[in-house]
N, C-alpha and C positions, 0 to 999 in steps of 0.2 A: 814733932808736931804737938801743939797744945790741944786741950778739949776745945777751946774757942775756935782755933783754926780749922780743927776737923769738923765741927759743927757748921762752920761758915762754908766750908768747901762742899760738905754734903748738901747743904741747903742750896748753894748755887747750881750744883749738878742737878739736883732734884727739880728745881723750878725752872732750869733753862727751858726756853721755848714752852713756857707754862706747864712744864712737866709732860708734854705731849710728844717729844722726840722719841724715836725707837730705842735710844739708848739711855733714856731717863731711867734712874733707879727707882723701883717700885718697893724695894726693902732696903733697910739700912741696919746692918749687924753692928752692935756696940757691945765691948766687953763689959761684963757686969760691974767691975770695979769703977767704971766712969759713966756708967748707964744714966744715972739719975742727973748728973750735971749735964750731959750731953742733950738728955731730953728737955730739960730746964732751958738751955740755950736755944735748942731748936724750936722750943714753943715760942720763945721771945721773937726769934727771927720770922717764924710763920706768921705770928700775930701782927708784925709790922707790914705784911704784905697787903696789897690792895686786891680785894675779890670783887668781882662784878662782871659786866658785859665783856665777853671775850673778844668783842670788836673794838673795845675802847684801848687805845694803846697805853693807857695808865693802869690797866688791869694786870695784875700779877696773880697767878693760880696754877696749882698743881697737886697731884696726890702724894701721899707721904705715910710710909711705915717704919717704925723703928723697933727693931727686935733685939733682945737681949741674949748674949751667948757668954759661956764661962770658958770654953777651951778652943784651941785652934781646930781641933778634930771635929768638935760640934759645928763650928761655923762653916767649916769646909764642906762637911756632909750636907748641912742645910742649903748652903749656896748651890751645890750640885743637884739638889732636888728641884731646882727652878727649871720650869718648862722650857722657857726661852732664855737661854744664857747668853745674850748678844754682847753684854759687856759687865764688867765687874771692877771694883776699886778697892783699894785698901789704904788706910791712913794709919800710921804706926811710927813709933820711935826706933822700933827693933827691925832692922834690916833682915834678920833671919826669919822673922815672922812673915814679912813682906815677901820674901823669895819662896818661903814654904807654900804660902797662899797662892801666889801667881803661878807656881808649878802644879798646885793640886786642883784649882778651881777649873772647871770646864766652862770657858767663855770665850767668845770670839775676840775680845778686846779686854785688856786688864791693865788698869793704871792705878 
């Protein structure tokens, strides 16, 4: 998965239902080596969204946090410190990292 694909997927998950669904991500952990490119693309995507009256069908809105991490151990520890771990997701080209994350993170649903 490219940085562009990951940013777009995270963006769509974050803003789905205007960010108000119970499984909307409130934090996005991004490995430090791609963090700046991911944040830049996320800013572009967020800037293009329409903010306004929540009853207007054209309005698009939701919260967003993007947090940098260096190691899998760090991101797993931080993810597991979330008070309400209803859902989690992982985007990576490394299947071993995806398996490690999905087995170690305490969440109701992981995709």
